[in-house]
mmCIF file of the N, C-alpha and C atoms, coordinates in Angstrom:
data_MODEL
# 
_entry.id   MODEL 
# 
loop_
_atom_site.group_PDB 
_atom_site.id 
_atom_site.type_symbol 
_atom_site.label_atom_id 
_atom_site.label_alt_id 
_atom_site.label_comp_id 
_atom_site.label_asym_id 
_atom_site.label_entity_id 
_atom_site.label_seq_id 
_atom_site.pdbx_PDB_ins_code 
_atom_site.Cartn_x 
_atom_site.Cartn_y 
_atom_site.Cartn_z 
_atom_site.occupancy 
_atom_site.B_iso_or_equiv 
_atom_site.pdbx_formal_charge 
_atom_site.auth_seq_id 
_atom_site.auth_comp_id 
_atom_site.auth_asym_id 
_atom_site.auth_atom_id 
_atom_site.pdbx_PDB_model_num 
ATOM 1   N N  . ASN A 1 1  ? -64.070 -155.689 -141.267 1.00 0.00 ? 1  ASN A N  1 
ATOM 2   C CA . ASN A 1 1  ? -65.456 -155.370 -141.547 1.00 0.00 ? 1  ASN A CA 1 
ATOM 3   C C  . ASN A 1 1  ? -65.873 -154.130 -140.773 1.00 0.00 ? 1  ASN A C  1 
ATOM 4   N N  . LEU A 1 2  ? -67.050 -153.656 -141.026 1.00 0.00 ? 2  LEU A N  1 
ATOM 5   C CA . LEU A 1 2  ? -67.521 -152.424 -140.388 1.00 0.00 ? 2  LEU A CA 1 
ATOM 6   C C  . LEU A 1 2  ? -67.626 -152.543 -138.877 1.00 0.00 ? 2  LEU A C  1 
ATOM 7   N N  . ALA A 1 3  ? -67.927 -153.719 -138.386 1.00 0.00 ? 3  ALA A N  1 
ATOM 8   C CA . ALA A 1 3  ? -68.064 -153.901 -136.938 1.00 0.00 ? 3  ALA A CA 1 
ATOM 9   C C  . ALA A 1 3  ? -66.766 -153.554 -136.227 1.00 0.00 ? 3  ALA A C  1 
ATOM 10  N N  . THR A 1 4  ? -65.641 -153.988 -136.766 1.00 0.00 ? 4  THR A N  1 
ATOM 11  C CA . THR A 1 4  ? -64.364 -153.683 -136.114 1.00 0.00 ? 4  THR A CA 1 
ATOM 12  C C  . THR A 1 4  ? -64.053 -152.192 -136.194 1.00 0.00 ? 4  THR A C  1 
ATOM 13  N N  . ALA A 1 5  ? -64.448 -151.554 -137.280 1.00 0.00 ? 5  ALA A N  1 
ATOM 14  C CA . ALA A 1 5  ? -64.240 -150.111 -137.400 1.00 0.00 ? 5  ALA A CA 1 
ATOM 15  C C  . ALA A 1 5  ? -65.054 -149.362 -136.350 1.00 0.00 ? 5  ALA A C  1 
ATOM 16  N N  . TYR A 1 6  ? -66.314 -149.739 -136.197 1.00 0.00 ? 6  TYR A N  1 
ATOM 17  C CA . TYR A 1 6  ? -67.150 -149.087 -135.190 1.00 0.00 ? 6  TYR A CA 1 
ATOM 18  C C  . TYR A 1 6  ? -66.664 -149.387 -133.778 1.00 0.00 ? 6  TYR A C  1 
ATOM 19  N N  . GLU A 1 7  ? -66.163 -150.591 -133.564 1.00 0.00 ? 7  GLU A N  1 
ATOM 20  C CA . GLU A 1 7  ? -65.613 -150.914 -132.245 1.00 0.00 ? 7  GLU A CA 1 
ATOM 21  C C  . GLU A 1 7  ? -64.414 -150.018 -131.955 1.00 0.00 ? 7  GLU A C  1 
ATOM 22  N N  . GLY A 1 8  ? -63.568 -149.815 -132.954 1.00 0.00 ? 8  GLY A N  1 
ATOM 23  C CA . GLY A 1 8  ? -62.417 -148.931 -132.803 1.00 0.00 ? 8  GLY A CA 1 
ATOM 24  C C  . GLY A 1 8  ? -62.823 -147.501 -132.490 1.00 0.00 ? 8  GLY A C  1 
ATOM 25  N N  . LEU A 1 9  ? -63.969 -147.093 -132.999 1.00 0.00 ? 9  LEU A N  1 
ATOM 26  C CA . LEU A 1 9  ? -64.500 -145.754 -132.722 1.00 0.00 ? 9  LEU A CA 1 
ATOM 27  C C  . LEU A 1 9  ? -65.310 -145.714 -131.427 1.00 0.00 ? 9  LEU A C  1 
ATOM 28  N N  . GLN A 1 10 ? -65.364 -146.847 -130.747 1.00 0.00 ? 10 GLN A N  1 
ATOM 29  C CA . GLN A 1 10 ? -66.102 -147.015 -129.494 1.00 0.00 ? 10 GLN A CA 1 
ATOM 30  C C  . GLN A 1 10 ? -67.603 -146.772 -129.667 1.00 0.00 ? 10 GLN A C  1 
ATOM 31  N N  . ASP A 1 11 ? -68.109 -147.100 -130.828 1.00 0.00 ? 11 ASP A N  1 
ATOM 32  C CA . ASP A 1 11 ? -69.550 -147.043 -131.088 1.00 0.00 ? 11 ASP A CA 1 
ATOM 33  C C  . ASP A 1 11 ? -70.058 -148.484 -131.066 1.00 0.00 ? 11 ASP A C  1 
ATOM 34  N N  . ASN A 1 12 ? -70.218 -149.006 -129.858 1.00 0.00 ? 12 ASN A N  1 
ATOM 35  C CA . ASN A 1 12 ? -70.528 -150.423 -129.691 1.00 0.00 ? 12 ASN A CA 1 
ATOM 36  C C  . ASN A 1 12 ? -71.901 -150.800 -130.225 1.00 0.00 ? 12 ASN A C  1 
ATOM 37  N N  . LYS A 1 13 ? -72.847 -149.880 -130.185 1.00 0.00 ? 13 LYS A N  1 
ATOM 38  C CA . LYS A 1 13 ? -74.182 -150.184 -130.706 1.00 0.00 ? 13 LYS A CA 1 
ATOM 39  C C  . LYS A 1 13 ? -74.114 -150.504 -132.203 1.00 0.00 ? 13 LYS A C  1 
ATOM 40  N N  . LYS A 1 14 ? -73.407 -149.669 -132.964 1.00 0.00 ? 14 LYS A N  1 
ATOM 41  C CA . LYS A 1 14 ? -73.258 -149.915 -134.398 1.00 0.00 ? 14 LYS A CA 1 
ATOM 42  C C  . LYS A 1 14 ? -72.367 -151.128 -134.655 1.00 0.00 ? 14 LYS A C  1 
ATOM 43  N N  . ALA A 1 15 ? -71.375 -151.341 -133.797 1.00 0.00 ? 15 ALA A N  1 
ATOM 44  C CA . ALA A 1 15 ? -70.500 -152.509 -133.946 1.00 0.00 ? 15 ALA A CA 1 
ATOM 45  C C  . ALA A 1 15 ? -71.305 -153.794 -133.807 1.00 0.00 ? 15 ALA A C  1 
ATOM 46  N N  . VAL A 1 16 ? -72.173 -153.850 -132.804 1.00 0.00 ? 16 VAL A N  1 
ATOM 47  C CA . VAL A 1 16 ? -72.995 -155.045 -132.592 1.00 0.00 ? 16 VAL A CA 1 
ATOM 48  C C  . VAL A 1 16 ? -73.927 -155.261 -133.779 1.00 0.00 ? 16 VAL A C  1 
ATOM 49  N N  . LYS A 1 17 ? -74.564 -154.200 -134.236 1.00 0.00 ? 17 LYS A N  1 
ATOM 50  C CA . LYS A 1 17 ? -75.498 -154.326 -135.362 1.00 0.00 ? 17 LYS A CA 1 
ATOM 51  C C  . LYS A 1 17 ? -74.788 -154.864 -136.600 1.00 0.00 ? 17 LYS A C  1 
ATOM 52  N N  . ASN A 1 18 ? -73.618 -154.336 -136.903 1.00 0.00 ? 18 ASN A N  1 
ATOM 53  C CA . ASN A 1 18 ? -72.886 -154.784 -138.084 1.00 0.00 ? 18 ASN A CA 1 
ATOM 54  C C  . ASN A 1 18 ? -72.338 -156.191 -137.912 1.00 0.00 ? 18 ASN A C  1 
ATOM 55  N N  . ALA A 1 19 ? -71.947 -156.555 -136.704 1.00 0.00 ? 19 ALA A N  1 
ATOM 56  C CA . ALA A 1 19 ? -71.489 -157.920 -136.448 1.00 0.00 ? 19 ALA A CA 1 
ATOM 57  C C  . ALA A 1 19 ? -72.644 -158.904 -136.603 1.00 0.00 ? 19 ALA A C  1 
ATOM 58  N N  . GLU A 1 20 ? -73.830 -158.516 -136.155 1.00 0.00 ? 20 GLU A N  1 
ATOM 59  C CA . GLU A 1 20 ? -75.011 -159.374 -136.339 1.00 0.00 ? 20 GLU A CA 1 
ATOM 60  C C  . GLU A 1 20 ? -75.298 -159.577 -137.822 1.00 0.00 ? 20 GLU A C  1 
ATOM 61  N N  . ASN A 1 21 ? -75.163 -158.518 -138.603 1.00 0.00 ? 21 ASN A N  1 
ATOM 62  C CA . ASN A 1 21 ? -75.363 -158.633 -140.052 1.00 0.00 ? 21 ASN A CA 1 
ATOM 63  C C  . ASN A 1 21 ? -74.325 -159.567 -140.670 1.00 0.00 ? 21 ASN A C  1 
ATOM 64  N N  . ALA A 1 22 ? -73.082 -159.458 -140.221 1.00 0.00 ? 22 ALA A N  1 
ATOM 65  C CA . ALA A 1 22 ? -72.017 -160.315 -140.744 1.00 0.00 ? 22 ALA A CA 1 
ATOM 66  C C  . ALA A 1 22 ? -72.290 -161.781 -140.423 1.00 0.00 ? 22 ALA A C  1 
ATOM 67  N N  . VAL A 1 23 ? -72.780 -162.047 -139.216 1.00 0.00 ? 23 VAL A N  1 
ATOM 68  C CA . VAL A 1 23 ? -73.115 -163.421 -138.831 1.00 0.00 ? 23 VAL A CA 1 
ATOM 69  C C  . VAL A 1 23 ? -74.222 -163.954 -139.733 1.00 0.00 ? 23 VAL A C  1 
ATOM 70  N N  . GLU A 1 24 ? -75.235 -163.166 -139.963 1.00 0.00 ? 24 GLU A N  1 
ATOM 71  C CA . GLU A 1 24 ? -76.358 -163.611 -140.797 1.00 0.00 ? 24 GLU A CA 1 
ATOM 72  C C  . GLU A 1 24 ? -75.903 -163.901 -142.228 1.00 0.00 ? 24 GLU A C  1 
ATOM 73  N N  . ILE A 1 25 ? -75.082 -163.033 -142.778 1.00 0.00 ? 25 ILE A N  1 
ATOM 74  C CA . ILE A 1 25 ? -74.572 -163.249 -144.137 1.00 0.00 ? 25 ILE A CA 1 
ATOM 75  C C  . ILE A 1 25 ? -73.714 -164.509 -144.191 1.00 0.00 ? 25 ILE A C  1 
ATOM 76  N N  . ALA A 1 26 ? -72.861 -164.694 -143.196 1.00 0.00 ? 26 ALA A N  1 
ATOM 77  C CA . ALA A 1 26 ? -72.008 -165.889 -143.161 1.00 0.00 ? 26 ALA A CA 1 
ATOM 78  C C  . ALA A 1 26 ? -72.848 -167.155 -143.037 1.00 0.00 ? 26 ALA A C  1 
ATOM 79  N N  . ARG A 1 27 ? -73.886 -167.102 -142.220 1.00 0.00 ? 27 ARG A N  1 
ATOM 80  C CA . ARG A 1 27 ? -74.768 -168.273 -142.079 1.00 0.00 ? 27 ARG A CA 1 
ATOM 81  C C  . ARG A 1 27 ? -75.434 -168.623 -143.405 1.00 0.00 ? 27 ARG A C  1 
ATOM 82  N N  . LEU A 1 28 ? -75.912 -167.615 -144.103 1.00 0.00 ? 28 LEU A N  1 
ATOM 83  C CA . LEU A 1 28 ? -76.571 -167.855 -145.388 1.00 0.00 ? 28 LEU A CA 1 
ATOM 84  C C  . LEU A 1 28 ? -75.585 -168.335 -146.452 1.00 0.00 ? 28 LEU A C  1 
ATOM 85  N N  . THR A 1 29 ? -74.365 -167.830 -146.384 1.00 0.00 ? 29 THR A N  1 
ATOM 86  C CA . THR A 1 29 ? -73.363 -168.155 -147.393 1.00 0.00 ? 29 THR A CA 1 
ATOM 87  C C  . THR A 1 29 ? -72.682 -169.490 -147.137 1.00 0.00 ? 29 THR A C  1 
ATOM 88  N N  . PHE A 1 30 ? -72.249 -169.698 -145.882 1.00 0.00 ? 30 PHE A N  1 
ATOM 89  C CA . PHE A 1 30 ? -71.410 -170.854 -145.563 1.00 0.00 ? 30 PHE A CA 1 
ATOM 90  C C  . PHE A 1 30 ? -72.102 -171.927 -144.731 1.00 0.00 ? 30 PHE A C  1 
ATOM 91  N N  . GLY A 1 31 ? -73.160 -171.550 -144.036 1.00 0.00 ? 31 GLY A N  1 
ATOM 92  C CA . GLY A 1 31 ? -73.792 -172.466 -143.090 1.00 0.00 ? 31 GLY A CA 1 
ATOM 93  C C  . GLY A 1 31 ? -73.324 -172.169 -141.673 1.00 0.00 ? 31 GLY A C  1 
ATOM 94  N N  . ASN A 1 32 ? -74.065 -172.661 -140.710 1.00 0.00 ? 32 ASN A N  1 
ATOM 95  C CA . ASN A 1 32 ? -73.828 -172.319 -139.309 1.00 0.00 ? 32 ASN A CA 1 
ATOM 96  C C  . ASN A 1 32 ? -72.549 -172.922 -138.738 1.00 0.00 ? 32 ASN A C  1 
ATOM 97  N N  . GLU A 1 33 ? -72.132 -174.070 -139.253 1.00 0.00 ? 33 GLU A N  1 
ATOM 98  C CA . GLU A 1 33 ? -70.983 -174.776 -138.682 1.00 0.00 ? 33 GLU A CA 1 
ATOM 99  C C  . GLU A 1 33 ? -69.651 -174.415 -139.334 1.00 0.00 ? 33 GLU A C  1 
ATOM 100 N N  . HIS A 1 34 ? -69.674 -173.602 -140.355 1.00 0.00 ? 34 HIS A N  1 
ATOM 101 C CA . HIS A 1 34 ? -68.443 -173.227 -141.060 1.00 0.00 ? 34 HIS A CA 1 
ATOM 102 C C  . HIS A 1 34 ? -67.537 -172.417 -140.142 1.00 0.00 ? 34 HIS A C  1 
ATOM 103 N N  . SER A 1 35 ? -66.235 -172.581 -140.299 1.00 0.00 ? 35 SER A N  1 
ATOM 104 C CA . SER A 1 35 ? -65.274 -171.907 -139.414 1.00 0.00 ? 35 SER A CA 1 
ATOM 105 C C  . SER A 1 35 ? -65.375 -170.387 -139.492 1.00 0.00 ? 35 SER A C  1 
ATOM 106 N N  . GLU A 1 36 ? -65.616 -169.852 -140.666 1.00 0.00 ? 36 GLU A N  1 
ATOM 107 C CA . GLU A 1 36 ? -65.733 -168.398 -140.797 1.00 0.00 ? 36 GLU A CA 1 
ATOM 108 C C  . GLU A 1 36 ? -66.981 -167.887 -140.078 1.00 0.00 ? 36 GLU A C  1 
ATOM 109 N N  . THR A 1 37 ? -68.073 -168.604 -140.204 1.00 0.00 ? 37 THR A N  1 
ATOM 110 C CA . THR A 1 37 ? -69.295 -168.241 -139.484 1.00 0.00 ? 37 THR A CA 1 
ATOM 111 C C  . THR A 1 37 ? -69.035 -168.263 -137.986 1.00 0.00 ? 37 THR A C  1 
ATOM 112 N N  . GLN A 1 38 ? -68.343 -169.277 -137.523 1.00 0.00 ? 38 GLN A N  1 
ATOM 113 C CA . GLN A 1 38 ? -68.040 -169.394 -136.094 1.00 0.00 ? 38 GLN A CA 1 
ATOM 114 C C  . GLN A 1 38 ? -67.164 -168.239 -135.619 1.00 0.00 ? 38 GLN A C  1 
ATOM 115 N N  . GLN A 1 39 ? -66.244 -167.769 -136.449 1.00 0.00 ? 39 GLN A N  1 
ATOM 116 C CA . GLN A 1 39 ? -65.415 -166.616 -136.088 1.00 0.00 ? 39 GLN A CA 1 
ATOM 117 C C  . GLN A 1 39 ? -66.276 -165.367 -135.908 1.00 0.00 ? 39 GLN A C  1 
ATOM 118 N N  . TYR A 1 40 ? -67.218 -165.161 -136.815 1.00 0.00 ? 40 TYR A N  1 
ATOM 119 C CA . TYR A 1 40 ? -68.113 -164.011 -136.698 1.00 0.00 ? 40 TYR A CA 1 
ATOM 120 C C  . TYR A 1 40 ? -68.983 -164.113 -135.446 1.00 0.00 ? 40 TYR A C  1 
ATOM 121 N N  . ILE A 1 41 ? -69.459 -165.311 -135.153 1.00 0.00 ? 41 ILE A N  1 
ATOM 122 C CA . ILE A 1 41 ? -70.278 -165.514 -133.956 1.00 0.00 ? 41 ILE A CA 1 
ATOM 123 C C  . ILE A 1 41 ? -69.463 -165.214 -132.701 1.00 0.00 ? 41 ILE A C  1 
ATOM 124 N N  . ASN A 1 42 ? -68.233 -165.705 -132.647 1.00 0.00 ? 42 ASN A N  1 
ATOM 125 C CA . ASN A 1 42 ? -67.369 -165.453 -131.489 1.00 0.00 ? 42 ASN A CA 1 
ATOM 126 C C  . ASN A 1 42 ? -67.087 -163.969 -131.324 1.00 0.00 ? 42 ASN A C  1 
ATOM 127 N N  . TYR A 1 43 ? -66.814 -163.287 -132.431 1.00 0.00 ? 43 TYR A N  1 
ATOM 128 C CA . TYR A 1 43 ? -66.566 -161.849 -132.368 1.00 0.00 ? 43 TYR A CA 1 
ATOM 129 C C  . TYR A 1 43 ? -67.803 -161.109 -131.865 1.00 0.00 ? 43 TYR A C  1 
ATOM 130 N N  . LEU A 1 44 ? -68.968 -161.490 -132.359 1.00 0.00 ? 44 LEU A N  1 
ATOM 131 C CA . LEU A 1 44 ? -70.215 -160.869 -131.913 1.00 0.00 ? 44 LEU A CA 1 
ATOM 132 C C  . LEU A 1 44 ? -70.393 -161.042 -130.410 1.00 0.00 ? 44 LEU A C  1 
ATOM 133 N N  . GLN A 1 45 ? -70.134 -162.228 -129.907 1.00 0.00 ? 45 GLN A N  1 
ATOM 134 C CA . GLN A 1 45 ? -70.255 -162.477 -128.469 1.00 0.00 ? 45 GLN A CA 1 
ATOM 135 C C  . GLN A 1 45 ? -69.294 -161.597 -127.681 1.00 0.00 ? 45 GLN A C  1 
ATOM 136 N N  . GLN A 1 46 ? -68.081 -161.417 -128.187 1.00 0.00 ? 46 GLN A N  1 
ATOM 137 C CA . GLN A 1 46 ? -67.092 -160.582 -127.504 1.00 0.00 ? 46 GLN A CA 1 
ATOM 138 C C  . GLN A 1 46 ? -67.548 -159.131 -127.422 1.00 0.00 ? 46 GLN A C  1 
ATOM 139 N N  . ILE A 1 47 ? -68.018 -158.578 -128.533 1.00 0.00 ? 47 ILE A N  1 
ATOM 140 C CA . ILE A 1 47 ? -68.396 -157.169 -128.488 1.00 0.00 ? 47 ILE A CA 1 
ATOM 141 C C  . ILE A 1 47 ? -69.697 -156.953 -127.728 1.00 0.00 ? 47 ILE A C  1 
ATOM 142 N N  . LYS A 1 48 ? -70.550 -157.961 -127.673 1.00 0.00 ? 48 LYS A N  1 
ATOM 143 C CA . LYS A 1 48 ? -71.752 -157.834 -126.844 1.00 0.00 ? 48 LYS A CA 1 
ATOM 144 C C  . LYS A 1 48 ? -71.370 -157.744 -125.371 1.00 0.00 ? 48 LYS A C  1 
ATOM 145 N N  . LYS A 1 49 ? -70.346 -158.479 -124.949 1.00 0.00 ? 49 LYS A N  1 
ATOM 146 C CA . LYS A 1 49 ? -69.875 -158.409 -123.563 1.00 0.00 ? 49 LYS A CA 1 
ATOM 147 C C  . LYS A 1 49 ? -69.324 -157.022 -123.254 1.00 0.00 ? 49 LYS A C  1 
ATOM 148 N N  . ILE A 1 50 ? -68.585 -156.461 -124.195 1.00 0.00 ? 50 ILE A N  1 
ATOM 149 C CA . ILE A 1 50 ? -67.986 -155.140 -124.010 1.00 0.00 ? 50 ILE A CA 1 
ATOM 150 C C  . ILE A 1 50 ? -69.060 -154.062 -123.909 1.00 0.00 ? 50 ILE A C  1 
ATOM 151 N N  . SER A 1 51 ? -70.120 -154.199 -124.684 1.00 0.00 ? 51 SER A N  1 
ATOM 152 C CA . SER A 1 51 ? -71.129 -153.138 -124.763 1.00 0.00 ? 51 SER A CA 1 
ATOM 153 C C  . SER A 1 51 ? -72.130 -153.159 -123.620 1.00 0.00 ? 51 SER A C  1 
ATOM 154 N N  . ARG A 1 52 ? -71.984 -154.084 -122.709 1.00 0.00 ? 52 ARG A N  1 
ATOM 155 C CA . ARG A 1 52 ? -72.923 -154.140 -121.571 1.00 0.00 ? 52 ARG A CA 1 
ATOM 156 C C  . ARG A 1 52 ? -72.675 -153.035 -120.596 1.00 0.00 ? 52 ARG A C  1 
# 
């Protein structure tokens, strides 16, 4: 997804924004407890730690 591309470019601000969008879409599509949603949430948490 775009978040990983921006992370690779070291643009953490855009990476976080796109990861947040991915989480929201996954929540709406699959629900909060779905494994794919949880993967997006975990990834978002990881890149938020990096961007501090």
